[in-house]
PAZA-898879 format. One record per residue (C-alpha): x, y, z; residue in one letter. Coordinates in steps of 0.2 Angstrom, whole numbers, padded with zeros to 4 digits, always signed. Example, Ala and Ser with C-alpha at 12.3 -4.5 7.8 and 13.67 -1.06 7.14 Angstrom:
// residues 2
+0062-0022+0039A
+0068-0005+0036S
// end
This chain:
// residues 259
-0417-0060+0130X
-0410-0059+0112X
-0418-0052+0096X
-0424-0064+0083X
-0411-0059+0071X
-0396-0060+0083X
-0388-0074+0073X
-0396-0070+0056X
-0386-0076+0042X
-0373-0086+0052X
-0370-0105+0049X
-0365-0116+0064X
-0358-0133+0067X
-0362-0141+0083X
-0354-0158+0088X
-0364-0169+0100X
-0379-0159+0093X
-0391-0173+0094X
-0396-0171+0112X
-0393-0162+0129X
-0383-0146+0129X
-0378-0147+0111X
-0396-0149+0105X
-0401-0134+0116X
-0388-0123+0109X
-0392-0128+0091X
-0411-0125+0094X
-0407-0108+0102X
-0396-0104+0087X
-0409-0109+0074X
-0423-0098+0083X
-0411-0083+0082X
-0408-0085+0063X
-0393-0096+0062X
-0392-0112+0050X
-0386-0127+0060X
-0377-0143+0056X
-0379-0156+0070X
-0366-0169+0071X
-0365-0185+0081X
-0361-0203+0081X
-0380-0208+0082X
-0387-0204+0065X
-0405-0207+0070X
-0403-0196+0084X
-0395-0181+0075X
-0407-0183+0060X
-0422-0183+0072X
-0415-0167+0081X
-0413-0158+0065X
-0430-0163+0059X
-0437-0156+0075X
-0428-0139+0072X
-0435-0138+0054X
-0452-0142+0061X
-0451-0126+0071X
-0446-0116+0056X
-0427-0117+0058X
-0414-0122+0046X
-0405-0137+0050X
-0395-0152+0043X
-0388-0167+0052X
-0373-0178+0048X
-0366-0194+0057X
-0348-0192+0061X
-0336-0197+0075X
-0325-0183+0081X
-0311-0195+0084X
-0309-0197+0066X
-0301-0181+0058X
-0308-0186+0040X
-0325-0187+0046X
-0324-0171+0055X
-0317-0162+0040X
-0331-0170+0030X
-0344-0162+0042X
-0336-0145+0040X
-0336-0147+0021X
-0354-0152+0021X
-0359-0137+0032X
-0351-0125+0020X
-0359-0134+0005X
-0376-0134+0013X
-0376-0116+0020X
-0363-0107+0010X
-0351-0103+0025X
-0346-0109+0042X
-0346-0095+0055X
-0348-0104+0072X
-0340-0120+0078X
-0347-0127+0094X
-0336-0142+0101X
-0348-0150+0113X
-0345-0169+0110X
-0338-0177+0125X
-0335-0194+0134X
-0333-0198+0152X
-0336-0212+0165X
-0332-0213+0183X
-0316-0223+0187X
-0303-0222+0201X
-0287-0217+0192X
-0277-0232+0198X
-0290-0243+0190X
-0291-0233+0174X
-0285-0243+0159X
-0274-0235+0145X
-0288-0238+0133X
-0301-0230+0144X
-0289-0215+0146X
-0286-0214+0127X
-0305-0215+0123X
-0309-0200+0133X
-0294-0190+0127X
-0298-0194+0109X
-0316-0188+0110X
-0314-0173+0121X
-0297-0166+0117X
-0292-0173+0100X
-0310-0171+0094X
-0309-0152+0099X
-0292-0150+0090X
-0299-0159+0074X
-0314-0147+0074X
-0304-0132+0076X
-0291-0137+0063X
-0304-0142+0050X
-0314-0127+0052X
-0300-0114+0052X
-0299-0109+0034X
-0318-0107+0033X
-0320-0097+0050X
-0306-0086+0043X
-0317-0081+0029X
-0333-0078+0039X
-0340-0060+0036X
-0345-0060+0054X
-0329-0065+0061X
-0327-0084+0066X
-0332-0090+0083X
-0326-0106+0091X
-0334-0111+0107X
-0329-0127+0117X
-0339-0134+0132X
-0327-0139+0146X
-0329-0138+0165X
-0320-0130+0180X
-0317-0147+0186X
-0304-0148+0172X
-0295-0134+0181X
-0297-0139+0199X
-0295-0157+0197X
-0308-0171+0195X
-0306-0186+0207X
-0312-0202+0199X
-0312-0193+0181X
-0294-0190+0178X
-0296-0193+0160X
-0310-0180+0157X
-0301-0168+0169X
-0285-0169+0159X
-0295-0167+0142X
-0305-0152+0148X
-0290-0143+0155X
-0281-0147+0138X
-0295-0139+0129X
-0294-0123+0139X
-0276-0121+0136X
-0279-0125+0117X
-0292-0112+0116X
-0282-0099+0124X
-0268-0103+0112X
-0279-0102+0097X
-0287-0086+0103X
-0270-0078+0102X
-0264-0086+0086X
-0280-0084+0076X
-0285-0067+0083X
-0277-0058+0069X
-0288-0069+0057X
-0304-0062+0066X
-0308-0078+0074X
-0313-0078+0092X
-0310-0093+0103X
-0319-0096+0120X
-0324-0109+0132X
-0340-0112+0143X
-0339-0121+0159X
-0356-0127+0164X
-0360-0133+0182X
-0372-0146+0186X
-0387-0144+0173X
-0402-0153+0181X
-0411-0157+0164X
-0397-0167+0157X
-0395-0185+0156X
-0378-0185+0165X
-0384-0176+0180X
-0399-0186+0181X
-0389-0202+0180X
-0374-0197+0191X
-0382-0187+0204X
-0400-0188+0206X
-0403-0206+0203X
-0388-0210+0214X
-0395-0200+0228X
-0383-0186+0227X
-0394-0172+0220X
-0396-0162+0236X
-0378-0162+0240X
-0373-0157+0222X
-0385-0143+0223X
-0378-0137+0240X
-0361-0136+0231X
-0367-0122+0221X
-0367-0104+0228X
-0385-0102+0221X
-0390-0119+0229X
-0399-0126+0214X
-0395-0135+0197X
-0394-0125+0181X
-0404-0128+0165X
-0398-0131+0148X
-0405-0114+0142X
-0392-0106+0154X
-0378-0114+0144X
-0387-0110+0127X
-0389-0092+0132X
-0370-0091+0135X
-0366-0099+0119X
-0377-0086+0110X
-0369-0072+0118X
-0351-0078+0113X
-0356-0083+0095X
-0365-0066+0092X
-0359-0048+0089X
-0363-0045+0108X
-0347-0054+0112X
-0337-0047+0098X
-0323-0041+0109X
-0322-0057+0120X
-0309-0070+0116X
-0298-0082+0126X
-0312-0081+0139X
-0319-0096+0150X
-0336-0091+0154X
-0341-0100+0170X
-0360-0104+0171X
-0360-0115+0186X
-0370-0106+0199X
-0355-0102+0209X
-0350-0120+0211X
-0331-0117+0208X
-0331-0104+0223X
-0340-0115+0236X
-0334-0130+0246X
-0346-0142+0254X
-0339-0158+0263X
-0347-0174+0256X
// end
């Protein structure tokens, strides 16, 4: 779909880059010429992921960092610039969530998800700003959210509020930072069948068929579907796209299926 030099010369930082969608995006970026910094709380996982990319001929580094800690996020940004000479792309992918009725949700549980999803995204954007502003390609920020953050997410009010907040933050920054040649967009994945989350929440719980019916296409997506969207938004192909929420959910947000 993309030429091998689509992202040639660019440096990207991907939070939550050790597995799942984050790793798929990082792998796609590396195959298309970008240098990638994988960031996550599990050092062994991100190091193994970076090693796998290097073994395929890509350029990758890894760093342990918790996006809830601004100093650690800034250190990851600085390490990216030191390692690759620039920071051109930031992918805010790190996320936390768990199922819980709102009436039973503790303040600590609420705070944990808000800290990871919303605060972590703000920290990444804030720490990366000065470097993205200097990018010779134009800076690109991509945050992974969900349309459930717009429609509401019963049993996951904390994650819904955080993802809705990220959408608003991203559109605000698209306007504020557009003059600095920084594009800010979001991607809203639907149910991605080859991720741990969908396997655990839907397939193992016996809800796989129902969740597929909730999409207009009648099937789960794949991690590469999200990675392709992230390549488009990060590259010159999306040079005039900012403030956009690219929905990659098989039409789930359009369709209603009674449980």
